[in-house]
Residue, then its C-alpha position, 0 to 999 in steps of 0.5 A: x701204523x697206528x693213528x694218533x688218538x688226539x682229543x679224548x672226549x668227556x675228560x674235561x667234563x669229568x675234571x670239571x666235576x672233580x674240581x667242583x666237588x673239591x670246591x663245594x666240600x671246602x666252601x660249604x663249611x666256610x659259608x656256614x651252610x652245614x645246618x642249612x642245606x637239605x640232608x641229601x645235599x650234605x650226603x652228596x657232600x660227604x667225602x666230596x673233596x676226597x672223591x674229587x681227588x680220587x676222580x682226578x687220580x683216575x683221570x690222570x692215571x688213565x690219560x698219561x698211560x694212554x698217551x704213553x701207550x700211543x707213543x709206543x704204538x706209533x714209534x715203538x718206543x717211549x721217550x721218558x725224557x720227552x715225557x718229563x719235559x712235558x710234565x715239568x712244563x705242565x705242572x711246575x709253573x702254576x704250582x710254584x707260582x702259587x707257592x711264591x705268591x703265598x710266601x710273598x703274602x706271608x712276608x707282607x703280613x697278609x697271611x701266615x704260613x708254616x715254612x717247613x710245610x711250605x718247603x714240603x709242598x715245594x719239594x712235593x712231599x707234603x703228603x707225608x706231613x701232618x694234615x691241617x698243620x699248614x693250611x695254605x699249601x695243605x692241598x699239595x698232598x694230592x699233587x705230591x702223590x701224583x708227582x711221586x707216582x710219575x717218578x715211578x710208573x713211566x719207567x715201570x711201563x717201559x721196563x715191563x712192556x705193554x703186555x706185562x705192564x697190565x700184570x705189573x699194575x695188577x700186582x701193585x694194586x693188589x699189594x696196595x690194597x693188602x698193605x692199606x688193610x694191614x696198616x689200618x687194622x694193625x699199624x696205625x689204627x682207626x684214628x689214622x686220620x687224613x694225614x696218614x691217608x695221604x701216604x703214597x704207598x696207600x694211595x697209588x692205587x687211585x692212579x694205578x687202576x686208571x693206568x690198568x684201564x688204559x692198558x686193558x683198552x688195548x684189547x679190542x674185545x674188552x674195549x667192545x665189551x665195555x662200550x656195550x655194557x657201560x651204559x648211562x644207567x650203569x654209570x648212574x649206578x656207579x655214581x650212586x655207589x661212590x656217593x654212598x661210600x663218601x662217609x667211608x673215604x678214610x676206610x680201606x673198603x671205602x677207598x678201594x671201592x672209590x679207586x676201583x669204580x672211578x675209572x669206569x666212569x671215565x671209560x664209559x663216556x670216552x667209549x660212548x660220548x654221544x649219550x646224553x651224559x657224554x653230551x653233558x660233559x662236552x657242554x662248552x662251559x663245563x669243558x672250560x671249567x675242566x680246562x681250568x681245573x688244575x689252576x682252580x685246584x691250585x688257587x682254591x685254598x686261598x679262597x676256601x675257609x674264609x682265608x682272604x675274604x669272608x664268604x659271599x658271591x665274590x669268593x667264587x668270582x675271585x677264585x675263577x678270576x685268579x684261576x683264569x689268569x693262571x690258566x691263560x697267563x701261565x699254564x697254557x703258554x707253558x704247556x705250549x712250550x712243553x709241546x714245542x720242546x718235546x712234541x707229543x704224538x697227538x694233542x690232548x687239546x686242539x687249541x694249544x697251538x702246538x703241532x704234534x710230530 
């Protein structure tokens, strides 16, 4: 019988860099630093928020599919019921708490929200509303894509089976690439803007490529080949390419390059965690930021763009403080509850206090 996989190294580190890229992209304009930073820093920032989200997508697709594959290998079946119980406990409590807080702040006159956009965030279809029209809930466009994806992919994986699932994922990725190119060039035009680029049918590949990598690693030969050739220097080259395409995040080619290359970063360090890069990603403070990444992403919109307080060092302190309260007070206890209600084959984090079956 297959053994439980347990904790996958370096994923928390990549989560940390993903959320820091989003925060950096949002806070630099807020701080008035656009004309003050060196050119290379602005080059790295270019498309930084989008690249951070793409990295989140790759991690999410890879991790969730790996866990589903693990359950299949251990028990010969995937329980969609247990999967969705864990997802609900993991995603909804922090997300809904944030939306409740901004609604109360609106009613108190502290800030102003647009209720139809707020409702779209509650129902996870914010990605089909106008970008920038709301504000405090605008970042839910990426959460909407993920939640819509997980209403579809686990069922497809079960129906396809592990062997055929890689072909299903490959077909869907190719179809999305083609549709994105057609839409950009013949339907929406080059002025589509970020609002159009949040549509699930042109963003799902960011998750699907991660899913495909998880399926591909079931082949021992391919896994060994990737471990051999995905060296640190290969990762550095991939990062340079991703950074170089930052200004093209809202083009079909740039998006395709980013969604394809992101999983290589993840797989490279999972397979070779003892390199200096792997050790960097496992540094405790970086892992801690990675574990806070979901709460950081949820709450950062309140502190970005000078929403509640002007830019100063307290802005980041306040953000990390609120995110820590969210993680330890809401997120972590609800993950524990989900693990008790629907035990996974193994734990992703060994400090959650739940026992896998």
